[in-house]
N, C-alpha and C positions, 0 to 999 in steps of 0.2 A: 236523708234531710234532717238536720238538727236545727232547732231554733236556739240560737246562741243566747237569747234573752233568758230562756228557761235554763239552759245549760249553766250559765253563769250563776243564776240563783240557786240551782240545785247543788252546785259544788259545795261540799261539806254539809249537805242537807239532804239526807236520804230518807224519804218518807217520814219526815218528822224527827228523825234522829240526826244528831249533829256532833261535831267534834267538841265544841265548847259552847256552853250556854244551853238553855232549854226553851222550847216553845211547846205549847199545848195544842195538839191537833185533834181534839175530840170531834171537831166538825167534819173531818175528812171522810169521804166515802170512796172506797176503792173500786166499787162495782160500776163506775161510769166510764164510758169510752167516747171520746170526741170523734165526730164524723166530719170535722172541718178539713177541707183540702188545703194543700200548701198554698194555693193561689188565694184562698179566702182566710188564711190565718190572721190577716190584719183585723178581721172583725172581732177577734178576741183580745186584741191589744188596745189598751185604753190610755187616754191622757188623764192624769190626775192633777187637779189643782188644789193645793193645800192652802186653806185660809185660816189665819191666826191673828191674834191681837198684836199690834205693833207697840212700840215704846210710847206712842201718843195715845194708846188705848183705843185705837180705831181698828176695825177688822180690815185686813188687806191680804192680798195673795202673797203668801210666804214663799212658795216654791211650786214648780210644776215638774212632772216626771212621767214615767211610763209604768204600766202594770199589765198583767196578763190575767184574764178571766180563766179560772181553773175549775169551775163547776157551773152547771146549768142554772143554779139558783143565784149566781152572781158573786161568788167569792173571788177576790182579786189578790194575786201575789204581786208584791212590789218591794221597794227598798225602804228600810227604816228612815234613811236620810231624806226620802221624798215626802214622807208623811209626818215627820217629827221636827218640831222646832223646840229647842231647849232654852231654858232660862240661863242666867249667869252662873247658876250652880249645877248645870248639866241635868236638870230635871225637865222631863218632857212637859210642854205646855199643851193646854187644850187646843184642839184644832177641828176644823170642818173640812170636808172633802167634796169637791165637785168631780164627777166622773163623766168623761167625754168619749163617745163611741164614733168611729168612722164608718160611714156607709159608702164612701167613695174615697179612694186614696188620693185623689187630686183636690179634695175639698177639706176644709177645716172640720174637725169632729163636732158633733152635737153634744152639748153638756146638759143632758136632760135627767141626770141621775145624781144622787148624793150617796155617801157611804159613811159607815161607822167603822171605827177601828175594832177589830176582833182580837188581834194579837200582834206583838212586835218584839224584836230582839235586836238590840244595838250591836252586840258582838258579831252576829251573822249578817247584819245590815239587811234584815228581812222584816216584812210586815204583811199582814193579811187584813183586807178590808171586806166588808159586806155591802154591796150596792143595793140601792132601792130607788125607785122612780121619784122624781120631784112631782108633787101633786099638780096636775094640770099640764105637765109637759111630757114626762116619760110615761111609759106604760109597763105594768108588771108583765114579765115575759120569761120564757126560757132563754137564757143567754147563750150565744155562741161561746165556746170555750176550747181550750187546748189542754191536753193531758200533760201531767208532769212526768218526765222521764225519770223513774226511780232506779233504772239500771245504770251500772257503771260501764257502759259499753261504747262510749265515745272514743273514736280512734283518730290518730293523726291522719289527715287527708280527708276526713268526713266533710261534706258540704255543710255550710252554715248560712242560715238566713237570719239576719238581725232586724227586728222591727221595733220601732219605738218613737218617742217624741223628744229628741234631744233639744236643748235650748237653741242651738244653732239651726235647727230644722224648720223654724217658723211654725205655722199652725198645722200643717199637714203631716201625716205619718211619714217617717223615713224608713225605707227598706233597703238594706245592703246585703250583699252576698259575698262569701269567701270560703275559706277552709279552716279546719282546726290545724294549726301549725305546730302545736306543742302542748305539753302539760307541765305543771310546776307545783311543787309543795313549798309554800312560803307563808310566813306569818301564821302558822298553825292552820292553814287552809289549803285546799286543793284548787288550783287555778287551771283554766283552759285558755290557751293562747290562740288568738285568731289573727 
């Protein structure tokens, strides 16, 4: 069983080492092992709402996307494009992040947490957030999380389960299954086809 969400992120990203660009992973702890079952993996997949200032200088929701909790203290792996709005000169703007967790796959997630940006890399389209409870709503806790697969052992024919919050998926988490159908080296990155 392979979580494609993680596989896609880890492509070209091997325990903090990458083909192009650098990210600082001083926060990473390798001695942790997730005990989440395949059926409960959704508990570690979050919806991220990025809030930034618009052209009228009002705060508004800029984007939404998915992330994966990768540690019990709430580190979240996501995409650069989910958490970054750039100005006209391609400089990242300041933003805030609401983090939403699903307790039931048939219901919209609860957005009881905020996050701060820890690290991001545009070339890899990766970012790391640190979640924290919203005072009065969320509670400090040990988060359900998934391990990052740092092995390059994905094979054609491996089963894949994709979890996330695509724009077309409405408010509930989307869960799709399939297989790894191929691998490709393109644009100086390694890709896994599903």
